[in-house]
Each structure stands twice: as structure tokens, then as C-alpha cells.
ROGULUM-150301 format. One line per 10 residues: their letters; for each residue z, x, y of N, C-alpha, C. Coordinates in pm, 1 decimal. Atoms other than C-alpha are relative to their C-alpha. Example, Ala and Ser with C-alpha at 12.3 -4.5 7.8 and 13.67 -1.06 7.14 Angstrom:
! ROGULUM-150301
as> 0.0:89.0:-119.0:780.0:1230.0:-450.0:0.0:90.0:120.0 | -6.0:-82.0:-119.0:714.0:1367.0:-106.0:73.0:-77.0:109.0
//
This chain:
! ROGULUM-150301
mqlsrwvkkw> 13.0:-25.4:161.3:-3967.5:1903.4:111.2:-3.1:153.1:-19.0 | 14.2:-139.3:3.9:-4059.4:2271.1:178.7:128.4:62.5:34.8 | -128.5:-53.1:-22.8:-3711.4:2330.4:336.7:84.9:-6.3:-93.3 | -100.2:29.7:123.5:-3528.4:2168.6:39.4:-34.0:112.7:-97.7 | 38.5:-104.2:94.4:-3733.9:2422.0:-188.2:49.3:129.3:41.1 | -44.3:-138.3:-56.5:-3643.1:2729.1:37.4:152.9:-6.2:-21.7 | -172.2:14.7:3.2:-3251.6:2608.5:33.6:17.3:35.3:-152.3 | -38.3:-12.7:145.4:-3263.8:2577.0:-352.9:-33.7:147.4:-50.3 | 20.6:-121.4:55.3:-3431.7:2919.1:-394.5:76.3:113.7:53.4 | -81.8:-107.8:-61.6:-3225.3:3134.6:-146.0:135.3:-23.2:7.3
iptslrallk> -137.8:36.1:-15.5:-2884.3:2969.7:-146.2:54.1:-5.4:-123.8 | -48.9:9.4:141.6:-2676.5:3040.6:-457.9:57.1:-133.1:-24.9 | -36.6:131.7:42.2:-2596.5:2750.7:-676.3:143.7:-29.9:34.2 | -142.3:30.9:-31.5:-2222.7:2763.0:-610.4:24.8:-37.5:146.2 | -4.9:25.3:-135.5:-2268.3:2771.3:-246.3:-55.6:-159.9:29.6 | 69.4:144.6:-31.6:-2521.0:2454.4:-252.4:107.1:-97.2:-66.6 | -93.6:98.4:52.0:-2243.0:2276.5:-468.0:123.1:-25.8:95.1 | -107.0:15.3:-112.3:-1972.7:2350.9:-194.9:-51.3:-88.1:111.6 | 62.0:74.7:-132.3:-2207.9:2228.0:75.3:-18.9:-153.9:-24.6 | 31.8:134.5:37.0:-2296.8:1917.0:-117.4:146.7:-71.5:-0.9
qltnrdrmys> -138.9:45.8:5.6:-1911.7:1853.5:-172.0:46.5:-39.2:147.8 | -69.6:25.9:-141.9:-1824.3:1895.3:209.5:-71.0:-108.3:57.5 | 80.8:97.3:-89.5:-2101.8:1677.0:321.0:-7.0:-137.7:-92.8 | 21.2:128.4:74.8:-2053.5:1396.0:56.6:89.4:-104.6:59.0 | -73.7:121.5:-80.5:-1966.3:1081.5:261.3:97.9:-73.7:-90.9 | -75.8:85.8:94.7:-1822.7:918.8:-59.6:115.7:63.6:-36.9 | -112.0:-83.1:51.6:-1577.7:1189.8:-111.0:128.5:-74.1:26.9 | -134.4:56.1:-18.4:-1208.0:1059.8:-159.1:98.7:71.5:58.8 | -107.1:-68.6:-43.0:-934.1:1176.4:49.0:126.0:-104.9:-7.9 | -115.3:79.2:18.8:-596.2:1050.3:-33.9:117.5:9.3:116.9
ysqfgedsyl> -96.0:-0.5:-93.1:-344.5:951.8:227.2:133.6:-53.9:-53.8 | -108.8:71.3:44.6:-94.0:786.0:9.4:110.9:126.2:-65.4 | -100.0:-96.0:40.7:240.2:964.7:-109.4:-9.4:38.4:-141.6 | 26.4:-37.4:144.3:161.1:955.3:-482.8:-129.1:-34.6:-49.2 | 137.9:18.9:42.5:-208.8:897.0:-490.9:-39.8:-125.3:-37.7 | 16.6:142.5:25.1:-187.4:521.0:-501.1:-154.3:-43.3:59.1 | 142.8:43.3:-69.8:-500.3:485.0:-273.3:-112.9:42.1:-88.6 | 99.7:-59.5:88.0:-705.5:707.7:-508.1:-3.7:-100.4:-110.4 | 17.7:86.7:92.7:-644.7:475.3:-785.7:-29.2:-138.1:39.0 | 39.2:146.8:-42.3:-692.5:148.4:-596.1:-141.8:18.1:39.1
nayfkgktwe> 145.8:-19.7:-47.0:-1021.9:292.1:-443.2:-90.5:1.8:-145.1 | 66.4:-12.7:138.6:-1141.4:384.8:-821.6:-11.2:-143.3:-40.8 | -7.8:132.0:54.3:-1045.8:25.6:-916.8:-92.0:-90.2:50.8 | 93.1:72.9:-82.6:-1230.2:-162.6:-643.5:-149.2:50.3:-21.6 | 155.3:-24.1:24.8:-1546.4:40.7:-686.0:-51.3:-8.3:-136.0 | 23.8:33.7:157.4:-1519.8:13.9:-1068.2:-51.8:-141.2:-13.5 | 32.1:143.8:4.4:-1550.6:-367.4:-998.0:-156.2:-17.7:57.3 | 148.7:9.9:-44.5:-1872.0:-332.5:-793.4:-92.1:67.7:-91.3 | 95.9:-53.6:109.9:-2024.0:-102.0:-1062.1:-25.5:-110.2:-108.2 | 10.5:108.9:98.7:-1956.3:-379.4:-1315.7:-93.4:-110.0:44.6
inkstflpkn> 91.7:123.3:-49.2:-2134.9:-643.0:-1094.5:-136.0:48.0:39.3 | 130.6:-35.4:-44.1:-2422.4:-454.0:-945.5:-38.9:142.5:-6.7 | 31.7:-155.9:27.8:-2417.8:-79.9:-1049.7:23.9:88.5:140.9 | -37.4:-65.1:-114.0:-2296.3:2.2:-696.5:111.5:86.4:-7.2 | -117.3:-76.1:-1.4:-2062.4:285.4:-631.0:77.1:-2.4:120.1 | -58.3:12.6:-128.5:-1953.9:176.7:-292.1:128.7:-102.7:-4.7 | -110.3:97.3:-6.5:-1628.7:-0.5:-203.8:-42.4:-128.4:37.1 | 49.6:140.1:-51.6:-1673.4:-372.3:-160.5:30.9:-14.9:158.3 | -24.1:8.2:-146.1:-1702.4:-475.3:199.0:105.2:-118.8:35.1 | -88.1:97.8:-40.8:-1448.9:-673.1:408.0:119.6:-35.5:-94.7
gfyvdigays> -107.9:31.8:75.0:-1165.8:-627.9:171.1:130.1:-20.9:77.7 | -120.3:33.6:-81.1:-808.8:-745.1:275.2:138.8:47.6:-72.9 | -127.7:-54.6:70.4:-473.7:-579.2:213.7:120.1:-54.6:86.3 | -129.4:36.8:-54.1:-107.2:-658.4:301.6:89.4:124.0:-23.8 | -72.3:-136.1:16.2:112.7:-348.7:360.3:147.2:-34.1:33.5 | -148.5:30.0:-23.1:502.8:-421.8:364.0:78.4:140.1:-9.8 | -57.7:-134.6:-8.1:689.5:-104.3:484.3:-107.1:89.3:29.1 | 127.5:-78.6:1.6:371.8:41.5:609.3:37.0:155.7:61.9 | -47.3:-154.5:-33.9:551.3:352.7:769.0:-67.3:59.8:122.0 | 80.3:-66.6:-97.8:270.5:502.2:941.6:-149.6:-50.7:-16.4
ptecsntytf> 141.4:55.7:4.3:-98.2:409.2:1033.9:-73.8:98.5:-95.1 | 88.4:-88.8:77.4:-227.6:730.9:852.7:83.0:68.4:-109.3 | -71.5:-82.1:90.5:53.9:936.1:678.6:68.7:-95.6:-115.3 | -49.8:74.6:99.9:177.8:817.3:347.7:-19.0:-152.9:-9.5 | 55.8:113.6:-4.8:-38.3:528.5:365.9:-77.7:-48.2:-118.1 | 82.0:46.4:115.0:-174.0:316.0:77.3:-122.9:-69.8:60.2 | 103.6:74.4:-65.8:-412.8:130.6:316.0:-94.2:64.8:80.7 | 79.4:-62.2:-105.3:-560.7:391.4:560.8:-128.2:22.8:-44.4 | 126.3:-23.1:55.3:-844.6:494.4:336.8:-98.9:-119.2:-9.1 | 68.6:131.7:5.0:-948.0:130.6:303.1:-43.2:-41.3:139.6
ykqgwhginv> 32.5:26.2:-145.3:-926.7:76.2:689.2:-120.0:76.5:43.6 | 80.5:-95.2:-36.0:-1145.6:375.2:733.4:-154.5:-55.7:-53.8 | 123.7:42.5:47.9:-1413.5:201.2:508.4:-31.7:-145.7:23.1 | 31.2:135.3:-54.1:-1407.6:-122.4:698.7:75.6:-95.4:-42.2 | -89.5:98.0:37.9:-1127.6:-312.9:533.1:84.9:-27.7:122.8 | -103.3:17.5:-116.6:-857.5:-482.8:738.4:118.5:-82.6:-58.9 | -103.2:71.1:79.9:-530.4:-656.7:661.2:124.7:-20.3:107.4 | -108.8:10.5:-71.7:-170.9:-694.3:783.3:99.4:114.3:-45.2 | -93.0:-100.6:32.5:80.5:-417.7:817.0:127.3:-31.0:69.2 | -133.6:38.1:-37.0:454.7:-472.1:854.4:101.7:113.7:-16.3
datpgvigsf> -91.2:-114.6:9.5:718.9:-220.6:934.4:118.3:-40.3:80.3 | -110.3:47.5:-96.0:1083.8:-282.5:1052.0:58.5:111.2:95.3 | -45.3:-119.2:-82.7:1136.2:60.6:1208.6:-30.0:-29.9:163.0 | 22.6:40.3:-140.5:1165.7:0.9:1591.3:-73.6:101.7:66.6 | 81.7:-97.9:-74.1:884.1:165.1:1786.0:-122.1:42.2:-72.5 | 112.0:-57.1:65.8:647.2:252.9:1508.3:-123.9:-86.6:-1.2 | 111.5:91.1:11.1:419.9:-52.9:1540.6:-98.7:35.8:129.5 | 96.1:-47.1:-111.3:278.7:99.7:1874.0:-104.4:85.5:-60.2 | 98.8:-79.9:49.9:98.1:364.6:1674.4:-107.1:-73.0:-81.8 | 87.0:64.8:60.3:-50.7:107.5:1451.4:-91.9:-83.4:102.0
nllrrrdtnl> 71.0:63.4:-96.9:-160.7:-88.3:1748.4:-133.6:84.7:57.5 | 99.3:-112.5:-56.1:-342.1:229.8:1872.4:-113.7:31.7:-93.9 | 91.9:-59.0:101.0:-508.2:336.6:1553.0:-43.3:-77.0:-111.9 | 35.9:91.9:98.9:-533.1:30.7:1338.3:-33.2:-134.0:83.2 | 37.6:95.6:-70.4:-690.8:-208.9:1584.8:-43.3:-136.3:-61.3 | 46.7:123.3:75.6:-857.8:-444.4:1331.1:115.7:-84.2:-68.0 | -116.3:65.3:66.7:-519.2:-507.2:1170.4:90.5:-76.0:75.3 | -109.3:57.9:-63.9:-245.2:-728.2:1236.4:126.6:75.7:-18.6 | -108.5:-106.7:2.6:59.3:-498.8:1306.2:135.3:-65.5:60.0 | -122.0:65.4:-36.8:414.3:-644.6:1297.1:134.6:74.9:-14.3
nlavgnnsed> -140.4:-64.8:4.6:771.5:-522.7:1375.5:90.5:-89.8:-52.9 | -74.9:96.8:85.1:943.3:-731.5:1102.2:61.5:54.2:-116.3 | -55.0:-18.3:142.5:1147.4:-716.2:784.1:-42.1:-102.0:-72.3 | 58.2:97.8:87.7:1039.3:-893.3:497.1:112.9:-2.1:-121.0 | -89.1:10.7:107.7:1303.2:-1022.3:241.6:19.5:-129.5:-47.2 | -22.5:136.4:37.2:1475.7:-1313.6:73.8:57.5:-89.8:80.9 | -78.5:93.3:-83.4:1608.5:-1484.9:374.7:-83.7:7.0:145.8 | 55.4:6.7:-125.9:1492.8:-1577.8:730.1:109.9:5.0:116.9 | -111.9:-20.2:-105.2:1751.0:-1445.0:963.5:-9.4:156.8:51.8 | -15.4:-138.3:-44.6:1822.8:-1125.1:1170.9:74.5:88.0:-92.2
ivfyswgtpc> -58.3:-82.5:89.5:1916.7:-822.8:968.4:30.1:141.9:67.3 | -32.6:-113.8:-68.5:2065.5:-483.1:1050.9:-86.3:113.6:-61.1 | 75.4:-105.4:56.6:1810.4:-192.9:999.5:43.9:124.5:39.4 | -48.7:-142.5:-20.1:1903.9:176.6:954.3:-105.4:95.7:-7.1 | 111.4:-99.5:-13.7:1693.9:446.6:1071.8:51.6:136.7:54.5 | -27.2:-143.0:-39.5:1688.4:827.4:1116.9:-113.4:47.4:72.0 | 115.7:-54.4:-76.9:1360.9:857.1:1298.0:-120.1:-118.4:2.8 | 100.8:105.3:-16.6:1036.1:677.5:1387.6:-129.7:77.9:-10.7 | -51.8:65.6:111.9:896.2:689.6:1137.8:91.2:107.7:-78.9 | -99.1:-96.0:88.8:1140.3:846.5:867.4:-5.4:-81.5:-139.0
vfntadpala> -0.4:50.2:137.7:1095.4:789.5:471.8:122.1:-50.5:-36.8 | -135.7:45.6:49.9:1466.5:728.7:445.9:44.2:-140.0:71.3 | -29.0:121.3:-65.9:1481.7:430.1:690.2:3.6:-115.5:-118.1 | -35.4:121.1:98.6:1614.4:102.1:501.2:58.9:-95.5:66.6 | -77.4:118.2:-45.3:1755.2:-237.9:550.0:114.2:-23.8:-117.8 | -95.4:12.5:111.2:1980.6:-169.2:233.7:118.9:62.0:51.7 | -105.5:-59.4:-58.7:2328.6:-103.6:358.6:58.9:100.5:-88.9 | -52.3:-105.0:95.0:2450.1:71.3:49.2:-80.2:127.4:-11.9 | 92.4:-113.9:5.6:2152.7:295.3:37.7:10.6:69.3:137.6 | -3.1:-63.9:-140.1:2186.0:370.6:425.4:138.9:81.5:-11.8
kdrsamlgit> -137.2:-81.6:-8.5:2554.2:478.6:351.2:-22.0:130.4:-83.7 | 15.2:-106.6:81.4:2455.6:716.6:74.3:-96.4:107.9:80.9 | 85.9:-84.2:-74.5:2168.2:852.3:281.8:64.1:81.4:131.0 | -60.0:-72.4:-124.6:2371.4:910.7:594.2:87.3:114.5:-51.4 | -105.4:-100.5:57.8:2624.5:1106.9:355.7:-100.6:134.1:-39.4 | 87.6:-116.6:56.1:2318.6:1310.8:211.9:-52.9:76.3:103.7 | 75.0:-72.4:-104.4:2154.3:1386.9:546.9:99.2:66.9:96.4 | -99.6:-53.9:-73.9:2491.3:1447.4:714.7:-28.8:-60.5:156.3 | 47.1:68.5:-115.9:2346.1:1214.4:1004.1:39.3:-150.5:0.8 | -19.5:138.0:-11.9:2473.8:871.8:1082.0:-124.0:-82.9:41.2
akestvkcit> 107.8:74.1:-29.6:2203.3:610.2:1088.5:-5.9:-71.6:126.1 | 6.2:104.7:-126.8:2090.5:433.6:1411.5:-18.9:-145.2:-49.2 | 1.0:140.9:33.5:2138.7:63.8:1362.6:-74.3:-84.2:108.7 | 73.4:102.0:-89.4:1922.3:-208.3:1513.7:-24.3:-121.7:-64.2 | 26.3:127.7:33.1:1872.5:-571.8:1482.8:-150.4:-32.4:-23.4 | 150.8:43.3:28.1:1533.0:-688.0:1328.8:-4.4:-132.8:-54.1 | 19.1:130.5:63.7:1392.5:-1019.8:1246.1:-56.4:21.1:-130.6 | 41.5:19.2:137.3:1356.2:-1103.2:876.5:-59.9:-101.0:-35.8 | 67.1:111.6:45.8:1116.2:-1330.1:719.7:-42.3:2.2:-148.5 | 42.0:-3.9:153.2:1018.7:-1427.4:358.2:-148.1:47.4:0.0
laelldtylp> 145.6:-48.7:23.6:677.6:-1290.5:223.2:-70.5:-131.6:5.4 | 79.3:138.9:-18.4:569.6:-1668.2:199.0:-26.4:-37.5:141.8 | 27.1:45.1:-144.5:638.0:-1715.2:559.1:-89.8:77.8:84.8 | 85.7:-89.6:-45.7:475.1:-1402.3:650.2:-157.7:-45.0:-16.8 | 116.6:53.1:31.7:165.2:-1510.3:478.1:-57.3:-143.1:54.9 | 22.3:113.1:-77.9:194.9:-1865.0:607.3:-51.9:8.6:126.8 | 25.4:-19.5:-149.5:173.4:-1743.9:948.4:-117.9:96.7:24.3 | 86.5:-80.9:-38.7:-42.6:-1454.1:945.9:-130.2:12.7:-85.4 | 107.5:-37.3:94.9:-291.6:-1459.8:643.4:-112.3:-96.6:67.9 | 122.8:81.3:-44.9:-638.1:-1593.5:773.7:-14.6:-102.1:-118.0
dnkkidflti> 19.0:143.3:97.6:-728.8:-1956.9:605.2:-109.5:62.1:-104.6 | 86.8:-21.0:121.0:-893.6:-1904.7:260.7:-22.4:139.4:-16.2 | 13.2:-121.9:8.6:-846.4:-1543.7:273.5:65.4:72.6:-133.9 | -52.3:-71.3:126.1:-812.8:-1344.0:-60.0:80.3:126.7:26.6 | -67.7:-136.4:-18.2:-554.4:-1068.6:-73.4:-53.8:96.6:-123.3 | 48.3:-111.0:107.6:-721.3:-776.8:-266.9:110.7:87.2:-42.5 | -132.2:-71.7:53.6:-381.4:-591.1:-278.9:110.0:0.3:109.5 | -107.6:4.0:-80.9:-45.6:-605.9:-170.3:92.3:119.1:-29.9 | -72.9:-104.6:33.1:150.1:-291.8:-137.1:142.9:-7.1:91.3 | -129.0:12.2:-58.9:540.6:-273.6:-84.9:79.6:124.1:-9.4
dvegldldvl> -95.7:-115.8:6.2:770.5:11.2:-1.7:107.2:-8.8:97.1 | -113.4:26.7:-81.0:1099.9:-88.8:159.7:129.6:47.2:-54.6 | -134.5:-84.0:26.4:1343.8:154.1:27.6:100.5:-79.2:-69.3 | -94.4:74.0:86.0:1529.7:-24.6:-254.5:-4.5:-146.6:-7.1 | 6.0:134.7:-2.2:1440.6:-381.5:-153.4:-129.8:-69.3:-52.5 | 121.6:56.7:48.7:1111.5:-434.1:-315.9:-19.0:-120.8:-81.6 | -35.0:114.3:66.3:1234.0:-670.3:-546.1:31.0:-129.7:72.3 | -26.7:122.8:-81.6:1362.9:-904.7:-264.1:-120.6:-43.2:66.0 | 112.9:36.9:-53.3:1027.8:-899.9:-113.9:-85.4:-94.0:-94.8 | 67.0:64.2:96.4:860.5:-1005.3:-419.2:65.5:-146.0:-55.2
ksndwsryrp> -60.0:137.5:17.4:1121.1:-1288.0:-480.5:-31.2:-95.2:93.5 | 28.7:90.5:-108.2:1032.8:-1421.3:-153.0:-125.6:-59.0:8.3 | 118.3:51.6:-23.7:680.8:-1499.0:-214.6:-15.7:-142.2:-75.7 | 37.5:140.1:64.6:534.1:-1848.4:-307.8:-127.5:23.5:-112.7 | 100.1:-42.2:96.1:338.7:-1752.0:-631.2:-104.3:-100.3:-36.7 | 110.6:105.3:27.3:168.3:-2084.3:-662.9:-115.6:-6.4:98.3 | 91.3:-2.6:-111.0:-17.2:-2018.6:-332.8:-60.6:138.3:19.3 | 34.1:-139.7:-22.8:-28.4:-1636.1:-297.7:7.3:82.7:-100.2 | 9.1:-83.3:130.8:-161.8:-1428.1:-569.5:-89.5:125.4:26.8 | 84.0:-121.0:-16.9:-282.8:-1072.4:-461.4:-73.4:35.4:-124.0
elivaevyad> 52.6:-36.1:133.1:-516.9:-933.8:-717.7:80.7:124.0:-56.3 | -84.0:-122.3:45.7:-324.4:-604.3:-728.5:123.4:3.6:80.4 | -121.0:-5.6:-53.6:40.7:-545.4:-637.2:43.2:146.2:-23.1 | -77.4:-144.3:-0.7:205.3:-184.9:-562.1:131.5:-25.0:39.2 | -154.0:0.3:-27.5:572.1:-167.7:-578.1:64.7:119.7:-72.1 | -91.3:-106.4:48.5:844.6:93.3:-653.2:85.3:-17.8:-105.6 | -110.6:-7.1:88.2:1056.4:114.6:-945.3:43.1:136.1:-39.8 | -66.5:-139.1:21.8:1279.0:420.0:-1002.1:53.8:-12.9:-166.8 | -33.6:-12.1:136.2:1281.0:469.7:-1380.7:-14.9:137.6:-74.4 | 9.5:-139.7:54.5:1326.9:800.0:-1601.0:-92.7:-12.5:-113.9
dinqlvnael> 105.4:3.4:108.1:1107.5:662.8:-1883.4:-60.0:-152.7:-16.2 | 84.7:129.6:25.4:885.1:369.2:-2010.9:105.2:-125.9:-40.6 | -103.8:100.3:33.6:1191.9:188.2:-2162.7:71.3:-53.4:119.9 | -74.4:43.3:-114.5:1372.5:184.8:-1832.4:-108.0:-90.7:91.0 | 109.2:59.6:-80.8:1048.7:74.0:-1661.5:-19.8:-150.2:-37.8 | 46.1:134.5:54.7:962.3:-226.0:-1877.7:128.4:-101.5:-2.1 | -103.2:93.5:-7.3:1321.9:-352.8:-1862.1:53.6:-16.3:138.5 | -48.1:16.4:-130.9:1364.7:-323.5:-1483.2:-30.5:-154.6:40.0 | -16.2:142.0:-40.1:1420.8:-665.6:-1312.3:-140.7:-18.8:68.6 | 116.7:32.2:-83.0:1117.1:-612.7:-1083.4:-131.4:-16.7:-99.6
fqlmkeqsye> 101.4:-8.4:103.2:895.1:-539.7:-1392.3:-4.0:-127.5:-72.2 | -16.5:114.7:76.2:1019.8:-841.0:-1564.8:-60.8:-120.8:90.6 | 50.2:97.4:-80.5:952.2:-1067.7:-1257.5:-145.8:-7.6:5.1 | 155.5:-16.1:5.1:585.8:-949.4:-1236.1:-50.7:-65.3:-134.4 | 52.4:42.8:127.5:546.7:-1026.6:-1605.7:10.4:-143.6:1.5 | -31.2:148.0:12.3:699.0:-1378.5:-1572.8:-112.6:-78.8:113.5 | 95.0:59.5:-106.1:442.1:-1431.8:-1271.8:-147.7:23.2:-42.9 | 127.9:-22.6:65.7:151.8:-1341.2:-1509.2:-67.6:112.1:46.7 | 55.7:-124.6:-37.8:92.6:-995.4:-1371.2:30.0:116.9:-115.5 | -10.6:-107.5:93.8:37.3:-687.2:-1595.8:2.9:127.4:66.4
ciawlkpsii> 4.1:-135.3:-51.7:108.6:-327.3:-1535.5:-122.8:80.1:-39.2 | 117.9:-89.7:23.5:-203.6:-117.7:-1517.5:6.6:134.5:48.5 | -22.6:-143.2:-40.1:-75.7:202.1:-1373.5:130.4:27.4:39.9 | -128.4:-36.8:-43.5:248.9:392.0:-1335.3:-30.2:149.3:87.0 | 21.9:-135.7:-87.4:222.1:672.2:-1047.1:131.5:15.0:60.0 | -150.2:-13.8:-23.2:581.3:728.5:-1057.3:43.9:59.5:130.4 | -67.2:113.9:52.6:766.3:576.2:-891.5:-73.5:-129.8:32.3 | 84.0:101.2:-32.0:478.5:341.0:-783.8:-54.1:-75.8:-128.4 | 66.9:77.2:112.9:367.5:67.7:-1031.8:-93.2:-87.9:59.7 | 126.1:91.4:-39.6:38.8:-121.8:-1002.2:-3.9:-93.8:-90.1
frdirtisn> 9.4:106.3:85.0:31.1:-456.2:-1134.5:-138.0:-81.0:31.5 | 116.6:72.9:-23.4:-274.0:-671.4:-1177.2:19.1:-157.2:-44.1 | -10.6:130.2:43.9:-287.3:-1063.2:-1184.9:-88.7:-9.3:-119.4 | 83.2:8.7:121.3:-410.0:-1139.6:-1536.2:-94.7:-97.7:19.4 | 101.3:93.4:-3.9:-612.3:-1421.6:-1433.3:-127.7:72.1:65.1 | 116.2:-55.1:-50.9:-853.6:-1178.6:-1266.8:-79.9:54.2:-98.3 | 72.1:-31.9:104.3:-949.0:-1071.5:-1599.2:-114.1:-84.9:-52.0 | 109.7:87.8:47.3:-1144.6:-1381.0:-1683.7:-89.5:-41.7:122.8 | 78.4:52.3:-122.2:-1284.6:-1419.1:-1330.6:-117.2:82.7:21.0
//
């Protein structure tokens, strides 16, 4: 108690504020590319505040990350993993899952593609990892021209989202959020779900739109609307949708 009074007396207010900020265990660090994890973190903390006035993230949350890219960089899920959550990480880039197995041991980590069919596909990559990697052949052609480097082609097993969840989602496990970033094929992933059985509370997906009119008329946006999801955030290009049924739960 006396030490605390001494600190307050002799250390300038500005320095005390800085020390408090640096030692704040609840401080939020964003690992996402566009701040998606900051929004998600605030959303789920807001839910606990509404229930019991707690400012902590709910325990034992579950996520599914399609196109996970890296266990830490440009990750919408890493900050949740650090706070005790776990989930499923999927990426089609050959060799990248080794780093997930090393750094994300509580998670299920899979070297797969997810799309609208169940067959082997050609995957195009420029690095492990690389933000340009894609399973979209037209996009791969454009990116090879832009980069001046021909993509490395590999054969990767592809399954639907419904099949992925059938196989790897624990029984009776609620999906708190699903995040998708598969470079041009997010819509195919969403179309491959069984919405009657698997309804994540929040979904993050990318839509490239110049304005709100383009956004709401995009096929992906309309699909989510048809499945009773509403847009609650636009972190361009990422859109965050919420299952409307959660409002009344």
C-alpha cells in the first residue's frame, strides 16, 4: 500500500498510464490483415458483458478457419487461440500445415482445399505461405502475369464444407465463428455447407466491392441473406455476418 502511494507520488501521471497500458493483460493485439480479430474479440466480450458484466472473452470457444494461411500472421484466429480457444485450421498450400502443428497444437490442422466438390484439384502457389496462392485458375493466370512468376502447381484433395464439418467437428460443438479467405472462391465454400445442420454464429468472408450498392448485390451477400444471416460489419474487403437466430437466443 505504501509502495503504491510512493509510485503515485513520484512517477509522472503520463508514465504511470504508459506502464499500465504495457502491463494490461487484457490489451488487444490484432493479428488479422484488416482488423477482423479486433471486431470479433469485441463482439464476444460484449456478449459476456451483457450476461454477467464480465469483460473477459468466453472460455472454450470454437472457430473454423478456411484458408488459414499462417498460424500467427494475417490470422483471424490466433488471438483467440492465445486466449484458450481452439478449432479447425484448413489450408491448401503444400507444407504450411507443419507450422500449424508446431504452434497450434490444440487445433485440428488440415492440408485440404474446401469447395463445391469432392475431388482432387490443382492448387497454384508462389510461396509457403503466400497471400496470392489460390485454387482459382483464372485468378492464378492473372497473378502469374502480374508477378512475372509462373505459379507452382500441385494436386490437393478438395472436400465440401459440409464434409469437413461432418468429419472433424466434435459432436454437439457450436461454431462460434467461421472465417474464410480462399482467394476468389469464398462463395464456393459457403455454397458447399449444409445450412440445416451447421450454422456458425458469425461468418467472415471476403467480397471485393467499391461501394455499398455493389456489396449488397454481390452473390455472396445475397446467399448469406437467403440463409438468414445479416451483415454486421464491413472491414473492406472482409464482411462479417451474424446468424439472425442468435438475436433471440
